[in-house]
C-alpha positions as CSV (number, residue, x, y, z in Angstrom):
1,M,-3.5,34.1,-62.2
2,N,-6.5,32.8,-60.3
3,K,-8.0,29.6,-62.0
4,K,-11.8,29.2,-61.8
5,I,-13.2,25.7,-61.6
6,S,-16.8,24.8,-62.6
7,L,-19.6,24.4,-60.4
8,G,-19.6,20.7,-61.3
9,V,-16.1,19.9,-60.1
10,A,-16.8,21.7,-57.1
11,I,-19.6,19.5,-56.1
12,S,-17.6,16.6,-57.0
13,L,-14.5,17.5,-54.8
14,V,-16.9,18.1,-52.1
15,A,-18.4,14.8,-52.5
16,V,-15.1,13.1,-52.6
17,A,-14.2,14.9,-49.3
18,C,-17.3,13.6,-47.8
19,A,-16.8,9.9,-49.1
20,I,-13.4,9.9,-47.4
21,T,-14.4,11.4,-44.2
22,F,-17.3,8.9,-44.2
23,V,-15.2,6.0,-44.9
24,L,-12.5,7.2,-42.1
25,A,-15.5,7.6,-39.5
26,M,-17.0,4.2,-40.6
27,T,-13.5,2.4,-39.9
28,V,-13.2,3.9,-36.5
29,S,-16.7,3.1,-35.8
30,L,-16.2,-0.4,-37.0
31,N,-13.2,-1.0,-35.2
32,M,-14.8,0.3,-31.7
33,Y,-17.8,-1.8,-32.5
34,N,-15.6,-5.1,-33.1
35,S,-13.9,-4.4,-29.8
36,M,-16.8,-4.0,-27.8
37,V,-18.3,-6.8,-29.6
38,T,-15.5,-9.0,-28.6
39,G,-15.6,-7.7,-24.9
40,V,-19.5,-8.8,-24.9
41,Q,-18.8,-12.1,-26.3
42,E,-16.0,-12.7,-23.8
43,R,-18.2,-11.9,-21.1
44,E,-20.9,-14.0,-22.2
45,T,-18.6,-17.0,-22.4
46,I,-17.3,-16.5,-18.9
47,N,-21.0,-16.0,-17.4
48,A,-22.2,-19.1,-19.6
49,K,-19.2,-21.2,-18.1
50,I,-19.9,-20.0,-14.6
51,K,-23.6,-20.9,-14.9
52,E,-22.7,-24.5,-16.3
53,I,-20.6,-25.3,-13.6
54,D,-23.1,-23.8,-11.0
55,T,-25.9,-25.8,-12.4
56,F,-23.8,-29.0,-12.2
57,V,-22.7,-28.5,-8.6
58,R,-25.8,-27.7,-7.0
59,G,-27.6,-30.5,-8.7
60,S,-25.1,-33.4,-8.1
61,S,-22.9,-32.0,-5.1
62,I,-23.1,-34.1,-1.8
63,Y,-21.8,-31.0,0.2
64,E,-23.7,-27.8,1.2
65,L,-22.7,-24.7,-0.7
66,D,-21.4,-21.6,1.2
67,E,-22.7,-18.7,-1.1
68,T,-20.3,-16.4,0.4
69,D,-17.2,-18.2,-0.3
70,I,-18.3,-19.3,-3.8
71,L,-18.8,-15.4,-4.8
72,G,-15.5,-14.6,-3.0
73,G,-13.8,-17.4,-4.8
74,I,-15.1,-16.2,-8.4
75,M,-14.0,-12.7,-7.6
76,D,-10.5,-13.9,-6.3
77,G,-10.3,-16.1,-9.6
78,Y,-11.2,-13.0,-11.9
79,I,-8.5,-10.6,-10.1
80,S,-5.9,-13.4,-10.6
81,G,-6.5,-13.8,-14.1
82,L,-5.4,-10.0,-14.5
83,E,-1.6,-9.3,-15.3
84,D,-2.1,-6.8,-12.4
85,E,0.2,-8.0,-9.6
86,Y,-1.1,-5.7,-7.2
87,A,-4.8,-6.1,-8.1
88,E,-6.8,-7.4,-5.2
89,Y,-10.3,-8.3,-4.1
90,Y,-11.4,-7.3,-0.5
91,T,-14.5,-9.3,1.3
92,T,-16.6,-7.1,3.4
93,S,-14.4,-7.7,6.5
94,E,-11.2,-7.3,4.7
95,Y,-12.3,-4.2,3.4
96,Y,-13.6,-2.9,6.5
97,K,-10.3,-3.8,8.0
98,K,-8.1,-1.9,4.9
99,Q,-10.4,1.1,5.7
100,Q,-9.2,1.2,9.1
101,R,-5.5,0.6,8.4
102,D,-5.7,3.4,5.6
103,S,-7.4,5.8,8.2
104,G,-4.7,5.2,10.6
105,E,-6.8,4.1,13.5
106,I,-8.5,0.7,14.3
107,I,-10.8,-0.6,17.0
108,G,-9.8,-3.7,18.8
109,I,-7.7,-5.1,21.6
110,G,-4.5,-4.3,20.0
111,V,-3.3,-7.3,18.3
112,E,-2.9,-8.6,14.9
113,T,-3.3,-12.5,14.6
114,V,-3.1,-15.2,11.9
115,I,-4.6,-18.6,11.8
116,E,-1.9,-21.2,12.7
117,G,-3.3,-24.6,12.9
118,D,-6.3,-24.6,15.1
119,Y,-5.5,-21.6,17.2
120,L,-4.5,-17.7,16.4
121,K,-1.0,-16.6,16.6
122,V,-0.4,-13.0,17.6
123,T,2.0,-11.3,15.0
124,E,1.8,-7.7,16.2
125,V,1.0,-5.9,19.4
126,Y,0.4,-2.2,18.9
127,E,1.9,0.3,21.6
128,D,-0.2,1.5,24.4
129,S,-3.2,-0.9,23.6
130,A,-5.3,-2.8,25.9
131,A,-3.1,-6.1,24.8
132,E,0.3,-4.5,25.4
133,V,-0.9,-3.3,29.1
134,A,-2.1,-7.1,29.5
135,E,1.5,-7.9,28.7
136,I,0.5,-9.9,25.4
137,R,3.3,-10.4,23.1
138,K,4.2,-11.2,19.8
139,D,4.3,-15.2,19.1
140,Y,1.7,-15.5,21.8
141,V,-0.9,-18.1,20.9
142,I,-4.8,-17.2,21.8
143,T,-6.6,-20.7,22.7
144,R,-9.8,-19.4,24.0
145,V,-12.2,-16.4,23.5
146,N,-15.1,-15.6,25.7
147,N,-14.5,-18.9,27.5
148,R,-14.9,-20.9,24.6
149,D,-12.0,-23.2,23.0
150,I,-11.0,-22.1,19.7
151,L,-11.0,-25.8,18.7
152,S,-14.9,-25.9,19.0
153,L,-15.5,-22.1,18.1
154,G,-13.3,-22.2,15.0
155,A,-10.3,-20.0,14.3
156,E,-12.0,-17.8,11.7
157,Q,-15.2,-17.1,14.2
158,A,-12.8,-16.4,17.0
159,Q,-10.5,-14.0,14.7
160,K,-13.9,-12.2,13.9
161,Q,-14.8,-12.0,17.7
162,L,-11.6,-10.1,18.3
163,E,-13.1,-7.2,16.7
164,G,-16.0,-5.2,17.8
165,E,-17.4,-1.5,19.1
166,E,-15.3,0.6,21.1
167,G,-15.7,0.2,24.9
168,T,-16.9,-3.3,24.5
169,K,-15.2,-6.2,26.6
170,I,-13.6,-9.6,25.5
171,T,-12.2,-12.3,27.5
172,I,-9.2,-14.2,26.0
173,T,-6.9,-17.0,26.8
174,T,-3.2,-16.9,25.6
175,K,-0.4,-19.3,25.7
176,A,3.3,-17.7,25.9
177,P,6.2,-19.7,23.9
178,D,7.1,-21.3,27.4
179,G,3.8,-22.9,27.9
180,T,2.6,-20.2,30.4
181,E,-1.3,-19.5,30.2
182,N,-3.1,-16.5,31.3
183,T,-6.7,-15.4,30.9
184,V,-7.5,-11.5,30.8
185,T,-10.6,-9.3,30.0
186,L,-9.7,-6.5,27.7
187,V,-11.6,-3.3,26.3
188,R,-11.7,-2.9,22.9
189,Q,-10.6,0.7,21.9
190,V,-9.6,3.1,19.2
191,I,-5.8,2.7,18.6
192,E,-3.9,5.3,16.6
193,L,-1.3,3.5,14.5
194,Q,2.0,4.9,15.0
195,S,3.7,4.9,11.6
196,V,6.4,7.3,12.2
197,K,8.7,7.1,15.3
198,G,12.0,9.1,16.1
199,A,15.2,8.8,18.2
200,L,18.2,11.1,18.4
201,V,21.6,9.2,17.1
202,D,25.0,10.9,17.6
203,G,23.0,14.4,17.2
204,Y,21.1,13.6,14.2
205,A,17.3,12.8,13.8
206,Y,16.7,9.1,13.0
207,I,12.9,8.9,11.5
208,K,11.6,5.5,11.0
209,I,8.4,5.4,8.9
210,T,6.7,1.9,8.7
211,T,3.6,2.8,6.5
212,F,1.7,5.8,4.8
213,N,-2.0,6.3,6.1
214,A,-4.0,9.2,6.8
215,L,-2.1,10.4,9.8
216,T,1.5,9.6,8.8
217,D,1.8,13.0,7.6
218,D,0.9,14.8,10.7
219,Q,3.0,12.2,13.0
220,F,5.9,13.0,10.7
221,I,5.5,16.9,10.7
222,R,5.1,17.1,14.4
223,L,8.3,15.0,14.7
224,I,10.2,17.1,12.2
225,D,9.1,20.4,14.3
226,K,10.0,19.0,17.5
227,Y,13.8,18.0,16.1
228,E,14.0,21.3,14.4
229,S,13.6,23.1,17.6
230,Q,16.6,20.9,19.1
231,S,18.8,22.0,16.2
232,V,19.6,18.4,15.0
233,L,22.5,18.1,12.9
234,G,20.7,16.4,10.1
235,Y,18.1,13.6,9.3
236,I,18.1,9.8,8.8
237,F,15.0,8.5,7.3
238,D,14.3,4.9,7.7
239,L,12.0,3.4,5.0
240,R,13.0,-0.3,5.3
241,G,9.6,-2.2,5.3
242,A,7.4,0.6,4.2
243,S,5.6,-1.4,1.3
244,E,2.0,-0.4,2.1
245,G,-0.1,2.8,1.9
246,D,-1.3,5.7,-0.2
247,I,1.2,8.3,-1.8
248,A,-1.3,10.9,-0.6
249,P,0.4,11.8,3.0
250,L,3.9,12.5,0.9
251,Q,2.4,16.1,-0.3
252,N,2.4,17.3,3.1
253,M,5.6,15.5,4.4
254,L,8.0,16.7,1.5
255,N,6.4,20.1,1.7
256,R,7.9,20.2,5.2
257,I,11.4,19.6,4.1
258,M,12.1,20.1,0.8
259,P,12.6,23.1,-1.6
260,K,10.3,24.0,-4.5
261,A,9.9,21.1,-6.9
262,T,7.8,19.0,-9.0
263,V,8.7,15.6,-7.7
264,A,6.9,13.4,-10.3
265,K,4.2,13.0,-12.7
266,K,1.5,10.0,-13.1
267,V,0.5,8.5,-16.2
268,L,-3.2,6.9,-16.4
269,A,-4.4,4.1,-18.5
270,D,-5.2,6.6,-21.4
271,G,-1.9,8.1,-21.5
272,T,-2.8,11.2,-19.8
273,E,0.0,12.9,-17.6
274,E,-0.7,14.7,-14.3
275,E,2.1,16.5,-12.2
276,L,2.5,14.8,-9.0
277,L,3.8,16.1,-5.7
278,L,4.4,19.6,-6.1
279,T,6.3,21.4,-3.1
280,D,6.5,25.3,-2.5
281,G,10.0,25.2,-0.6
282,T,8.3,27.5,2.2
283,R,9.5,25.2,4.8
284,E,12.7,23.7,3.4
285,I,15.4,22.1,5.6
286,K,18.8,22.8,4.4
287,K,20.5,20.1,6.8
288,P,22.3,16.8,5.3
289,M,19.9,13.9,4.8
290,T,20.2,10.1,4.0
291,V,17.6,7.3,3.6
292,I,17.7,3.9,4.4
293,V,16.0,1.5,2.0
294,N,15.6,-2.0,1.4
295,S,14.0,-4.6,-0.9
296,T,10.5,-4.2,0.8
297,T,10.8,-0.3,0.4
298,A,8.0,0.1,-2.2
299,C,5.8,2.8,-4.2
300,A,5.1,5.9,-1.8
301,A,8.6,5.1,0.3
302,E,10.3,4.7,-3.1
303,L,8.8,8.1,-4.1
304,F,10.1,9.6,-0.7
305,A,13.5,8.5,-1.2
306,V,13.7,9.4,-4.9
307,A,12.3,12.8,-4.0
308,V,14.8,13.9,-1.0
309,R,17.8,12.3,-3.3
310,D,16.9,14.3,-6.3
311,F,15.9,17.7,-4.7
312,S,17.5,17.6,-1.4
313,G,20.8,15.9,-2.2
314,A,20.0,13.1,0.4
315,A,22.4,9.8,0.2
316,V,20.6,6.6,-0.2
317,V,21.7,3.6,1.7
318,G,20.8,0.0,1.9
319,S,19.6,-2.5,-0.7
320,V,17.8,-2.2,-4.3
321,T,14.1,-1.2,-3.6
322,A,11.0,-3.1,-4.6
323,G,10.3,-1.2,-7.9
324,K,6.7,-0.7,-7.5
325,A,5.6,2.4,-9.5
326,E,1.9,1.6,-10.1
327,L,-1.0,3.4,-8.2
328,Q,-3.9,1.5,-7.4
329,T,-7.6,2.8,-7.3
330,T,-10.0,1.1,-4.9
331,R,-13.8,0.8,-5.6
332,S,-16.3,-0.5,-3.0
333,F,-19.5,-2.4,-3.5
334,K,-23.1,-2.4,-2.2
335,D,-22.4,-5.4,0.0
336,G,-19.3,-3.8,1.3
337,S,-16.8,-5.7,-0.7
338,A,-14.2,-4.0,-3.0
339,V,-11.7,-4.4,-5.6
340,S,-8.2,-2.6,-6.1
341,I,-6.5,-2.1,-9.4
342,S,-3.6,-0.4,-10.9
343,T,-4.7,2.6,-12.9
344,A,-1.8,4.8,-13.3
345,T,2.1,4.6,-13.2
346,V,4.5,7.3,-11.4
347,H,7.4,8.6,-13.1
348,P,10.0,10.6,-11.3
349,M,10.9,14.2,-12.9
350,N,14.7,14.3,-12.2
351,S,15.7,10.6,-12.5
352,E,15.1,7.3,-14.3
353,S,11.9,5.3,-13.6
354,F,12.0,2.7,-10.7
355,R,9.3,0.8,-12.1
356,N,10.1,-3.3,-11.9
357,V,13.9,-2.3,-11.7
358,G,14.0,-0.8,-8.1
359,L,15.9,2.2,-6.8
360,K,19.5,1.7,-6.5
361,P,21.2,3.2,-3.4
362,G,24.4,5.0,-3.8
363,Y,25.8,3.0,-0.9
364,I,24.7,-0.7,-1.2
365,I,24.7,-2.2,2.1
366,D,23.1,-5.9,2.0
367,I,22.3,-7.6,5.4
368,T,21.4,-11.0,6.1
369,Q,18.3,-12.4,7.7
370,Q,20.3,-13.1,10.7
371,Q,21.8,-9.6,11.0
372,E,18.1,-8.1,10.5
373,A,16.8,-10.3,13.3
374,V,19.1,-8.6,15.8
375,I,18.6,-4.9,14.8
376,K,17.3,-2.7,17.8
377,F,15.4,0.5,17.1
378,A,17.9,3.4,16.5
379,D,20.9,1.4,17.2
380,P,23.8,1.7,14.8
381,T,25.9,-1.1,16.9
382,T,23.3,-3.9,16.0
383,D,22.5,-2.1,12.3
384,P,25.1,-2.3,9.6
385,Q,22.9,0.1,7.1
386,L,22.1,2.6,10.2
387,Q,25.7,2.6,10.7
388,K,26.7,3.4,7.0
389,A,24.1,6.0,6.8
390,L,25.6,7.8,9.6
391,E,29.1,7.6,7.9
392,A,27.5,9.0,4.7
393,I,25.6,11.8,6.5
394,A,28.7,13.0,8.2
395,S,30.3,13.1,4.8
396,I,27.6,15.4,3.2
């Protein structure tokens, strides 16, 4: 039997429901407001502190202020205050260099340098560059730029002068480790960074990946196509030292060799999940594979290793990897500077997360720095990890 309630009781119930809804809404709004106010108050405290320091320094310091260095220092300090170990602030020139590296092309004479004492030390010489043709080698020291001694020019200014527009010339003087000096005039050029190299080792294709940039997938696929036309027995992917780069090239790379799969998912700061690295299996390679990794194999390289292990049955050889599962987003500003922070984490679909713990190889082969120093490219006689990778792939 249905029971009827009076109009007054119904109105009372509606009023109570509205009151409860109002209280809940106010509670949520108040919490959000308090959170926002706390953030505003903290920002005001930071700004007030900086202003106090700035006022004191400008009124009392006997030294001139470098506004650019001060701003850079403030930005660096802010970023270092985050718990994000991968966050980074880039000055205008640093961000320009990052953009070049990410694009896979740089403009210059073909050297990377670091400031060592009063001079510039060459840390890397790119293949087919003007510097390589001029027989400039790693560990050479640049002492003069455009006929000016770096001691008078300043090492930072000299480093900037190595950059420039394509087709322009620069004259440098280098000193070899044995003391031999040489002066050459070089033409700045566009240099495609070779992030993928290959060789045949005992009938297997050995492919070394050093970084992941906008050209890595194209270089990788061309090399795979080349070796497939030669009917190689299988593939050894060397990811040792591959600690930089974006995961974007992985999509095309894995799609060229793997079966149909969803490799991973990424989780955003708000908890939203998105599928990541979906392969269609149309160009799968059904040949044995191994992957060589070490403690500097990170992020995109770790995902590559996980993917071919979980879905293509690849054996993993080497040392435990870096355990970097954070993805970064870079935001540039009007002055050309930029900030990069971690905005998501990646999680493999078919195995445990490697975040902070690294990927543990099926065949652990640790090597010493002395052993690493004598390793030659694609030479198993000097490379214990490559030697083990050959043994592992032969048993698959």
